[in-house]
N, C-alpha and C positions, 0 to 999 in steps of 0.2 A: 233644793231641787236642782238639778242640772238644766242649764239653759241649752237647746239645741240651735244649730245653726241651720238657715234655710237649706242646705245641702243635706243636713240629717233630717230636715223635716221631709223632704221631698222622698229621701230614700226610706223613710219608714213608711210612708203613704204608699208607696210602690210596693212595699213587702208586706201590706194589710191583706187581710183575708181575701179582699176582693181581688188582688193582684198576686195573691199566692202562686208560686211557680217560677217568678222572675229569677230567682236565686239560682235555681237548679238549672233554667236554659241558659244562663248567663256564666255558669260555673268554668274556671279556667282547668280545672282539675281534668285529668283523664279517668277514664272508666276503671273502676277497681273491680277485681273479680274474685277476690277472698271472700269465703262464706263464714258465717258464724259456725261455731263447733258447737254441738250437742244442746243446742237452742230448743227448748220445749215448753209448753204449757204458758202461762202469762206472766210477764214481769214489766214492772214501770219505774223509772227514775224520775225524780222530780228534784230539780235544782233551784235553791232560793239563793239569789244573789243579793248580798247585802250592800248596795251601792254607795260608795264615799269611802270605805275603809272601817268597817266596825272594830272598836277597842275591844280586842280579846283579852287585854289585860283587866278591863272592868267585867268579863263576862264569865271568865274562869279564872279563879284565884285559889293560890294555896293557901289553906289554912294551919295544917300541920301534916307535914310530909317528911319522908326519910332524907328528902335533898335540902327542905328549907321550910320555915315557917312564913306567917303573914307578915312577920317583922321584916323580912327580905323585900316583900312588896310595898310596905310602907317606907321603907328607907329609899327605895327607888322611886315612889310616888309621891311621898309626903304624908303627913298627919291628916287624917280625915278633918274637914272643918269646912266653912262657906268658900274659902278661896283654894280650894285643893280638889283636884279630880279625884282622889282616894276615897274608895269606901269603907266604911267602918266594919269590923269584924263581926259586929253584933247584928247587921242588915243581911248577911250572906245567908243564903239556903244552902245547907251542908249537905255535901254528897261523898260517897266513899269510892277511891280505888285502891283496892284490897286494905291496908291498913293505914293508907294515906287519907287525910281528910281535906276537901277542897270545898270553896263555896261559890255558888252561883250568884250572878247578879240578883238582887232581891226582887226583879221584875219578871225572873222566869220560873214561876211556880208549876206552870204546865210541864215545861221541858225536865224540870226536877222530878215531877212524878212519873214520867215517862222513863228517865234514867234510872230511878230507883227502882222502878218495875221492869227492868231488863229491856225496855224497847228504845233507848237511845244511848249513844256513846259518844265520847268526847277524842276527838284526832287533835293530838297537841302540836303547836308550832309547824303547821305546815305552809309552804309558801312556793313561789315560783324560783325554781333552780336550774341552771344548766346540767350540772351532776354536783355530787356532794362537794360541799364547801365548808371550810375551816375557818374560824376569825384571822388565824396566820395568813392563809391563804388569800381572804377577802383584801387583808390590809397589805398585802404584798405588792410589789412595782409591777408586776406581770400579771395582774388579775382579769384583764379584759375578756379573757376567752371563759372565765369562770362566772362573770356578772351578766343578769338579764339586761336587756335594754332599758335605758330610762326607767331605772328601778322605782322611782318614787313619783311616777307621773300617774296619775289617774287614768287617762286615756290608755296610755301604754300598758299598765298591769291590767286593765280589764281586759284589754286584746289578748293579753299572753294568758291571763288566767282561761278566758274562755276559749282560747285556740290552743293552748298547751305549745305554743312557739316562742321561746325565751329569747331568741337573737334575731328577731325581725316581726314584720306586721303580717300575721297570717292571714289569709283569705277565705278560710273554713274554720268551723269550730270543732271542738272534739264532740260535742254533743251531734252535731251534724253528721260528722264522719262515724260515729257510732250508730245512727241511724241508716247511713250508706250502707254498712256492713252488714244490717241485720234486714236488707231488704228480701231475701229469700223466705225469712221467716214470716214476713208480712206481704207475700205475694197476694195479690187479688184484695187489697184494702181498700175500702171506700173513703179513705182520708189519709192524710200523711200521719206516719209514725212520729214526728217531731211537732210539738206546739209550744208556741212562745205565747204567754199569757201579758207580756209587757211590751209589746212593739218590737222594734228592730234590735236585734243583738247577735253579736259574731257566734255565740256559743250553739246557736240553731242552724248555722249555716252548712250544709253539706256540700259535696262535690258532685253527687249524682241526685242526691235527694232534696228536697226542700220543705221549709217549715210552715205549718197555717199559723197565721196570727190570728188569735181569739181573744176579743175583749172580755173582761171580768162581766159574767152574766150570760155568756154565751155568743155565738155568731150572730151577725146582723147582716140581713140582705140589703141591696141597694135601695136606697129611697123609691117607694113607688112600685117595686118589683113582685109585690104580693098581688098586684093587678095583672091577671092573665093576658091581657091585651097587651100591656106594657112590658110585660115579661118577655111574651112572643116577639114583639118590636125590636127590645135589645137583642133577644138570640139571634133575629135576622140580621141586625148591625154587625154583631160580632164574628158571625159566618161569613159575611160578605167579604169576597176576596177583591181588593183593589190594586194588587200586583205588589203592594210595597212591604218587604219582608218586616220591617222593625214595627208597623203597624200590625201586622198578621201575628207576630210574636206578642206584642202586647194584647191583642184580642184574645188570643189562646190563653194566656195568663189569666186575664179578667174572666174568661170563660170557665176556667178551670176552678177558679176562686168561687164564682159565683155557684158552681154545682156543689162544691164542697160546703159551702156557707149553707145551702139550702140543706143539704144532706143532714149536717149537723143540728140547724135550727129545728128540723122535723123530729129528730131523735131526743134532743133536750127536752122538748116540749113532753114528751113521754117519761122523763126521768124522775124518780121519786128519791129523794133523801130526806131521812128522818133528823139526821145529825144537825143541831143547831149551830151555826158559825156566828162569832162575835163581830159584826159588821161595824161596830163603834167599841172605842176602849172600854166604856162603862157606861152607867145609866146616868151619870152626872156629866162625865165630858164626852160629848157626843162626836168627837173626833173619828171621821171614817177610818176603817182598818183596810187599806186597800189589798193587803196580803190576802186577808181572810175571803176576800170577795174571788180574788183571783183562784185561791185553793178550794174554795166550793165550787168553782167551775170545773177545775180539774177533776174533784172526785165525781161531778156528774157525767165529765167525758169517760172517766174510767166506768161508770156505770154502765154505759152504752157501748162498752169496748167489742163486745161481741157482734153486736150490731154493725160497727164500723169494719169487720173483720181485722181487727188488730189484737196480735198475741204479744208485741212490744209496743211500748209507749214512752216518749221523753218529752218532759214538760219542763219549761223554764218560766221560773216567777221572779219578781223583782220587788224588793223594798229598798226605796230611796232614802237619802238624808244623813247617812253616816260620817260625812265627812265634819267631825268635831273637832274643828281649831278652837272653837269658843263654845261655852254653854253645854259642855258635854255631859254633866250629869243631867240635866233637864232635857236632854236630846234623847239620850238612852234610855231616860225614865219614860219617854213616850214610845219610843220605836220597839223597844226591846218587849214590851208587853203585846204589842202587836205581832210579833215574830213568836212569842210563847203561846198566846190563845190561838192563833192561826194554825200553828203546828199540831198544838193539843187536839182541836177541833178536828183537824185534817186525818190524824191517826184515828181517830174515833169513828170517822167516815169510813175509812177503809177496813176498820173491824165491822161496822154495819153490812159492807159490801162483801164481806168474806174475802178479802183480799190483803189483809195486814201483812202476810207472810209474802206478798207477791210485789208491794210498793215501798221503795226505799228512798227516801226524802233526805237532802243533804244541803248545808248551807256552803257559800263561797261568798268572798269578797275580795277585791283586788290587792289588798294588803292590809296587815295590822298597823297599829300606832305605837309611837314612842312610849317608853314607861316613863320617862322624864316629861313634865308638862311642858307645854309650849311657853318660851322665854316672854311672850306678849302680855303676860298678866289677864288673859281672858278666859282661864279655867278650862284648857283645852289640850290637845294633844297633835302631834304632827306626824305625818306621812311615815311608815316604817316598813317591816318587810313580814315576818313570819307571825302566823296569827293561829287560833283556836276555832275548830268548827264541831257542828254538830251533825250526826248522822241518826235518823231515826225511822224505824220501821220493824214489823215483825221477824225478820232475818236477821237484824243487828244482833251482835253478840252485845248486849248491852250492860250498863252499869259498871263500865269499865273504860280505862283510858287507852288509846293507842297511840303510837308515835313516843317521842320523849320530850316530857315537859321540861322546859328550859330552866337554867339558872338566871334567876332575875336581878343579878348583880350588875349595876352600871359599870361597864370596862371588863365584864366577867367573860368567859368562855363562848357565851352564846351572843355576846354584844358586838356588833358590827362596827358601832362608831363612838361608843361611850355615853349614848343618851338612851340606852334601851331599845335601840333597833336590831329586835332578834333574827339571827341568822336561823333559817327554817334547817330543822333537822329532818322534814318528810317534805317529797317533793309534790308538786300539784299532779305530775306524771303518776306516782303510786296513788295518789289517792283517787283519780279519775281511773287507772287501771285496776284498782280494787272494785270500783263500780263496775266498769265493763266486763271483768270477768264474771262477776256474780249475773250480769244481762245475758251472757252466754257468749261472749268473745273469747276466742282460744288464746293461749299465749303467742302462738305462731302469728296470728293476726295482729297482736296488739300494736305493733310498730307503725301499724298504717293509720291506727288513731292516734298513738303519742309515740312521734319518731324519734324522741330522746329515752323513752324508756329503758333501753338497752345500757344507760349509763348509771342505773341504780339496780344494785344486788337483788332487792327485795322489790317486787312487782306485785304482789297481793298482800295487802296489810292484814289479813285476815279479821277483817271488822264484820264482814256478812258471812253467815252460814247456809 
């Protein structure tokens, strides 16, 4: 788990549901006037961030394709065994992309079922790019304009993936900017369009709008505020003017957050959801599944969307612990079933609610990992670049791969440094723009969300119909 500094703790506290609104009030961004084009009906995006850098090489593996067989994977990664990070071919869950055969990690049966039923797709080798970049260009002497800042740093790459700003520190996220541009569609809503289920994150920060931070299980009121007398006293304190602008701004944020929390709490109390969510890994190992708890709350919030007055919603969820420098097989054997079981239940919940066609879930992670194992002998892998991700939902053109699956040869055309650090062939901008287009954003307005999208010829990957 990531250890948060005192500054980060205070920042997360100020962005809690009780203080919601501080981000919007303090934004340095100017007002944007662009409107979403042709947006109607209801759509929701659910981002699942796999924090730490999930190893995509052990998530989606070529078994027999027109480009390569599993022998290429084993040559780069090693022979499966107790001291190897490689998976055995017999353990993989087969999926097909046309005539090509791939294998999913053995702990992803729910995602395999969604893929085989046409409700999930794979996006191959996606990562943070300034512009399309080849191995030759990356290894050249004048590559500084092509390479994202601090390429293998957790914090920097989380910032870049969530902001879509590869050459600096962004102060808003592309999810927040997407909420900004969709404001007219949600006019008059009783709750923010952007909700973070895992505390503070850059993805959810807008220039005009702010995110609600909702813990798994639903919003929580301030302690004792269920008592009418105490609630009335708190309201008097929050509305009392003492002439200090900073205090007044904080009071306004707290008052707004309390109102949102009260609205959501009352509505969720009436929400009914029959779909069971796996709150623990299994009946023997009672390890909690935090992602399942987050996605269950997301499903309940979607169920009360009409009462909240929202026709567009964006959610940020997080599953932490993927920094597998050591003990990688055991770590993924614990975390990937959490992902698969939670996503499988969440998709079934959208079917129950009648919104499967209107809800798209997608995974993200700050980077992939090296094909070559770590040199430390601790059975792990190191920080790398390109990675593979899943997109799930009724609108997904499922049962197929998008993007270009890489050559797994060490030192090959897709390897940046001879250790299996993949050069992405699809950018985060293209990935996000595909989601934003489905969400209702016009091509003309896309650069306001993804400033570098003009560097890429294909801005819609065709994943969503």
